C-alpha positions as CSV (number, residue, x, y, z in Angstrom):
1,M,-77.8,-74.6,100.1
2,L,-77.3,-70.8,100.5
3,A,-78.0,-68.6,97.5
4,L,-76.2,-65.3,97.7
5,F,-77.6,-62.3,96.0
6,C,-76.3,-58.7,95.8
7,S,-78.1,-56.3,98.1
8,D,-79.9,-53.2,97.1
9,P,-77.5,-50.2,97.6
10,F,-80.3,-48.1,99.0
11,E,-82.2,-50.8,100.8
12,P,-79.4,-53.2,102.0
13,T,-81.8,-55.6,103.7
14,L,-83.3,-56.4,100.3
15,P,-81.9,-58.0,97.1
16,D,-80.9,-55.6,94.4
17,E,-84.0,-54.9,92.2
18,P,-82.9,-57.0,89.2
19,Y,-82.5,-60.0,91.5
20,L,-85.7,-59.6,93.6
21,A,-87.7,-62.2,91.5
22,E,-84.8,-64.6,91.5
23,A,-84.3,-64.4,95.3
24,A,-88.0,-65.0,95.9
25,A,-88.0,-68.0,93.5
26,A,-84.9,-69.4,95.2
27,E,-86.4,-69.2,98.6
28,A,-89.6,-70.8,97.4
29,A,-87.6,-73.6,95.9
30,G,-86.0,-74.4,99.3
31,F,-82.7,-72.3,99.2
32,E,-81.7,-70.2,102.0
33,V,-81.2,-66.6,100.7
34,G,-78.3,-64.4,101.8
35,L,-77.2,-60.9,100.8
36,I,-73.8,-59.7,99.7
37,D,-72.8,-56.0,99.5
38,H,-71.4,-55.8,96.0
39,E,-70.1,-52.3,96.4
40,A,-68.1,-53.2,99.5
41,L,-66.8,-56.4,97.8
42,V,-65.5,-54.4,94.8
43,A,-64.0,-51.9,97.1
44,G,-62.1,-54.7,98.9
45,D,-64.0,-54.4,102.2
46,L,-64.8,-58.1,102.7
47,P,-66.0,-57.9,106.3
48,R,-68.6,-55.3,105.3
49,A,-69.5,-57.2,102.1
50,I,-70.6,-60.3,104.0
51,R,-71.8,-58.7,107.3
52,R,-75.4,-59.6,106.8
53,L,-74.9,-63.4,106.7
54,R,-76.7,-65.0,109.6
55,D,-76.1,-68.7,110.4
56,P,-75.5,-69.6,106.8
57,R,-75.4,-73.2,105.4
58,P,-72.0,-74.7,104.6
59,E,-72.5,-74.7,100.8
60,A,-73.3,-71.7,98.8
61,L,-73.7,-70.4,95.3
62,Y,-73.5,-66.8,94.2
63,R,-76.0,-65.1,91.9
64,G,-75.1,-61.5,91.3
65,W,-73.1,-59.0,89.3
66,M,-69.9,-60.0,87.5
67,L,-66.7,-60.1,89.5
68,T,-63.2,-60.2,88.4
69,P,-61.4,-63.5,89.2
70,T,-59.5,-61.6,91.9
71,Q,-62.7,-60.3,93.5
72,Y,-64.3,-63.7,93.3
73,A,-61.2,-65.3,95.0
74,A,-61.4,-62.7,97.8
75,L,-65.1,-63.5,98.3
76,H,-64.4,-67.2,98.3
77,A,-61.7,-66.8,100.9
78,A,-63.8,-64.5,103.1
79,L,-66.8,-66.9,103.1
80,A,-64.5,-69.9,103.8
81,E,-63.4,-68.1,107.0
82,R,-67.1,-68.1,108.0
83,E,-67.2,-71.8,107.1
84,V,-69.3,-71.1,104.0
85,H,-67.9,-72.8,100.9
86,L,-68.8,-71.5,97.4
87,V,-69.3,-74.6,95.3
88,T,-67.3,-73.0,92.4
89,S,-63.6,-72.6,93.2
90,P,-61.7,-69.5,92.1
91,A,-59.9,-71.6,89.5
92,A,-63.2,-72.9,88.1
93,Y,-64.7,-69.4,88.1
94,R,-61.8,-68.0,86.0
95,R,-61.9,-71.1,83.7
96,C,-65.5,-70.3,82.6
97,H,-65.4,-66.5,83.0
98,Y,-62.4,-65.8,80.7
99,L,-62.7,-67.1,77.2
100,P,-58.9,-67.8,76.8
101,D,-59.2,-70.0,79.9
102,S,-62.3,-71.9,78.7
103,Y,-61.0,-72.2,75.1
104,P,-59.3,-75.6,75.5
105,A,-62.6,-77.2,76.6
106,I,-64.5,-75.9,73.6
107,E,-61.9,-75.5,70.9
108,A,-63.3,-78.3,68.7
109,W,-66.7,-76.7,68.6
110,T,-66.1,-72.9,68.7
111,P,-64.8,-70.3,66.2
112,R,-61.1,-70.1,66.0
113,S,-59.8,-67.4,68.3
114,V,-56.6,-65.5,69.2
115,W,-56.1,-63.2,72.1
116,L,-53.7,-60.5,73.2
117,P,-53.2,-59.7,76.9
118,R,-53.3,-56.0,77.7
119,A,-50.1,-56.5,79.7
120,G,-48.1,-57.2,76.5
121,G,-49.3,-54.0,74.8
122,L,-52.1,-53.5,72.3
123,E,-50.2,-51.7,69.5
124,L,-51.6,-52.1,66.0
125,D,-48.5,-53.8,64.7
126,R,-48.8,-56.5,67.3
127,I,-52.5,-56.9,66.6
128,M,-52.0,-57.2,62.8
129,A,-49.3,-59.8,63.4
130,A,-51.7,-61.9,65.5
131,L,-54.4,-61.6,62.8
132,A,-52.2,-62.7,59.9
133,S,-53.3,-66.3,60.2
134,F,-56.9,-65.4,59.4
135,G,-55.9,-64.3,55.9
136,G,-58.3,-61.4,55.6
137,S,-61.4,-63.3,56.8
138,P,-64.0,-61.4,58.9
139,L,-63.7,-61.4,62.7
140,V,-65.6,-60.5,65.8
141,L,-63.8,-58.6,68.6
142,K,-64.4,-58.8,72.3
143,D,-62.4,-58.7,75.5
144,Y,-61.9,-61.8,77.7
145,V,-65.5,-61.5,78.9
146,K,-67.6,-59.0,77.0
147,S,-68.2,-57.6,73.5
148,C,-69.8,-54.4,72.3
149,K,-72.2,-56.4,70.1
150,H,-74.8,-53.7,70.3
151,A,-72.3,-51.4,68.5
152,W,-71.9,-54.1,65.9
153,E,-70.5,-52.1,63.0
154,E,-68.5,-49.6,65.1
155,A,-66.8,-51.8,67.8
156,C,-67.5,-55.5,67.2
157,F,-67.5,-56.7,63.6
158,I,-64.3,-56.6,61.5
159,P,-65.2,-57.3,57.8
160,D,-61.6,-57.8,56.7
161,S,-58.9,-58.9,59.1
162,A,-56.2,-57.8,56.7
163,D,-57.5,-54.2,56.5
164,R,-55.2,-52.3,58.8
165,A,-57.3,-49.2,58.9
166,G,-60.5,-51.1,59.4
167,V,-59.0,-53.1,62.2
168,E,-57.6,-50.0,63.9
169,R,-61.0,-48.2,63.7
170,V,-62.9,-51.1,65.4
171,V,-60.3,-51.8,68.0
172,N,-60.0,-48.1,68.9
173,N,-63.8,-47.8,69.3
174,F,-63.9,-50.9,71.3
175,L,-61.1,-49.8,73.7
176,E,-62.7,-46.3,74.1
177,W,-66.1,-47.8,74.9
178,Q,-64.8,-50.4,77.3
179,G,-62.5,-47.9,79.0
180,E,-61.4,-49.0,82.5
181,G,-63.8,-51.9,82.2
182,L,-61.7,-53.7,79.7
183,N,-61.3,-57.3,80.8
184,E,-57.6,-58.4,80.6
185,G,-57.1,-57.9,76.8
186,L,-58.5,-58.4,73.3
187,V,-59.9,-61.5,71.7
188,F,-60.4,-61.9,68.0
189,R,-62.8,-64.6,66.8
190,E,-63.4,-66.0,63.4
191,F,-66.8,-64.8,62.1
192,V,-69.2,-67.7,61.3
193,E,-72.5,-67.3,59.6
194,L,-75.3,-68.3,62.0
195,A,-79.0,-69.0,61.4
196,A,-80.5,-65.5,61.3
197,I,-83.7,-64.6,63.1
198,G,-83.7,-60.8,62.5
199,T,-82.0,-57.6,63.6
200,H,-82.0,-55.8,66.9
201,A,-84.5,-53.0,66.8
202,Q,-82.3,-50.4,68.4
203,S,-78.7,-51.3,67.4
204,G,-79.2,-53.1,64.1
205,M,-77.1,-55.9,65.4
206,P,-77.9,-59.2,63.6
207,L,-79.9,-61.6,65.8
208,T,-79.1,-65.3,65.4
209,K,-80.6,-68.6,66.7
210,E,-78.7,-68.7,70.0
211,Y,-79.4,-70.5,73.2
212,R,-78.1,-70.4,76.8
213,A,-77.9,-73.7,78.8
214,F,-77.4,-73.8,82.5
215,V,-75.4,-76.8,83.8
216,W,-75.2,-78.0,87.4
217,R,-72.7,-80.8,88.2
218,G,-72.8,-82.1,84.7
219,Q,-76.6,-82.0,84.3
220,L,-78.4,-79.8,81.9
221,V,-80.7,-77.9,84.2
222,A,-82.4,-75.6,81.6
223,V,-81.9,-74.4,78.0
224,Y,-83.4,-71.0,77.0
225,P,-83.6,-69.0,73.7
226,Y,-81.1,-66.2,74.1
227,W,-83.3,-63.7,72.3
228,E,-87.0,-63.0,72.4
229,A,-88.1,-64.1,68.9
230,S,-90.8,-66.5,67.5
231,S,-88.2,-67.9,65.1
232,Y,-87.0,-70.3,67.8
233,E,-90.2,-72.4,67.4
234,D,-89.9,-76.0,66.2
235,T,-86.1,-76.2,66.5
236,E,-84.8,-79.6,67.6
237,L,-81.9,-79.1,70.1
238,P,-78.8,-81.3,69.7
239,Q,-79.1,-83.2,73.0
240,E,-76.4,-85.7,72.4
241,W,-73.9,-83.0,71.3
242,L,-74.8,-81.0,74.4
243,G,-74.3,-84.0,76.6
244,E,-70.8,-84.6,75.2
245,L,-69.9,-80.9,75.7
246,V,-71.0,-80.4,79.3
247,G,-69.1,-83.5,80.5
248,G,-65.8,-81.9,79.4
249,V,-66.1,-78.7,81.4
250,A,-64.4,-78.6,84.8
251,S,-66.9,-76.5,86.8
252,P,-69.9,-77.4,89.0
253,F,-72.1,-74.6,87.7
254,F,-71.7,-72.9,84.3
255,T,-73.5,-71.7,81.3
256,L,-73.0,-72.8,77.7
257,D,-74.1,-70.4,75.0
258,F,-74.5,-72.1,71.6
259,A,-76.0,-71.4,68.2
260,Q,-77.2,-73.0,65.0
261,R,-75.1,-72.4,61.9
262,R,-76.7,-71.0,58.8
263,E,-75.9,-74.1,56.8
264,G,-76.9,-76.5,59.6
265,G,-75.1,-77.9,62.6
266,W,-74.2,-76.2,65.9
267,L,-71.3,-74.4,67.5
268,V,-70.4,-73.0,70.9
269,I,-70.4,-69.3,71.3
270,E,-68.8,-69.3,74.8
271,L,-68.9,-70.7,78.3
272,G,-69.8,-68.6,81.3
273,D,-69.8,-68.9,85.1
274,A,-73.4,-69.5,85.9
275,Q,-73.2,-67.5,89.1
276,V,-72.8,-64.3,87.0
277,S,-74.7,-65.3,83.8
278,G,-78.1,-63.6,83.4
279,L,-81.3,-65.5,82.9
280,P,-82.5,-64.8,79.4
281,P,-85.9,-62.9,79.0
282,S,-87.8,-66.2,78.4
283,A,-86.7,-67.8,81.6
284,E,-89.1,-67.9,84.5
285,P,-87.1,-67.6,87.8
286,A,-89.5,-70.0,89.6
287,T,-89.1,-72.7,87.0
288,F,-85.3,-72.2,86.9
289,Y,-84.8,-72.5,90.6
290,A,-87.1,-75.4,90.9
291,A,-85.1,-77.2,88.2
292,L,-81.9,-76.3,90.0
293,A,-83.3,-77.7,93.2
294,R,-84.3,-81.0,91.5
295,A,-80.8,-81.3,90.1
296,G,-79.5,-81.5,93.7
297,A,-78.4,-77.9,94.3
298,R,-80.9,-77.2,97.1
């Protein structure tokens, strides 16, 4: 199988620096490695974006910077013209990349959420009407893909969903910081107390016992602690629960972020498309790609 990485903007024959170790690990595990020009792809120049592919294999996966669903669909189509087929369809990519699209698959195990598409307007009156059902409970704000969790107090956490001024302050900060990078709209999620393991040294954001699982064709390939902390030791993971979850997600390659509740039990934070989900700090690329190959991706 072909593993496609983003090329270095200044050394286009090499993988981009953050993906150098991954590309080497993929090659060692038996993948063919190819390069995509991410800047050209984002600019809509598809012939230039894939110009360095040489006799690629018919199946491929992408491991690179995030793409909008439109950009991913364009890449998928351009590769198909070269008879290279990304294993994840554009529909499956969107399904895991955008929380509102993945919500039906995880609704029973994830915090209650509402969302407002930017196209319908993000006026405060509309926002407050959407939040009325939360009855003043605390919330977490993000867009369809990302949060500003490292600006926890300023642009992420809303202590009182009925506090109009407080909601306005956090939303305005979030919109300012996301700018043109805002993904589709706003998502408001019920705040749930999770098992604490400390606070982030720079931002003061609360750190909780979270994990990231990578899933290939229904198989759990690897599960990693999301944060670097010794407090993860001796935690028994809910294997049966995870097995039930992954079978209900219609995507061949995705991530599942999950966390332990403060009072016990587990919940899903979100899904992600594994092609654009980063390896956590504790993940060794060689071990990850070897596991992916054993799961049948090679």
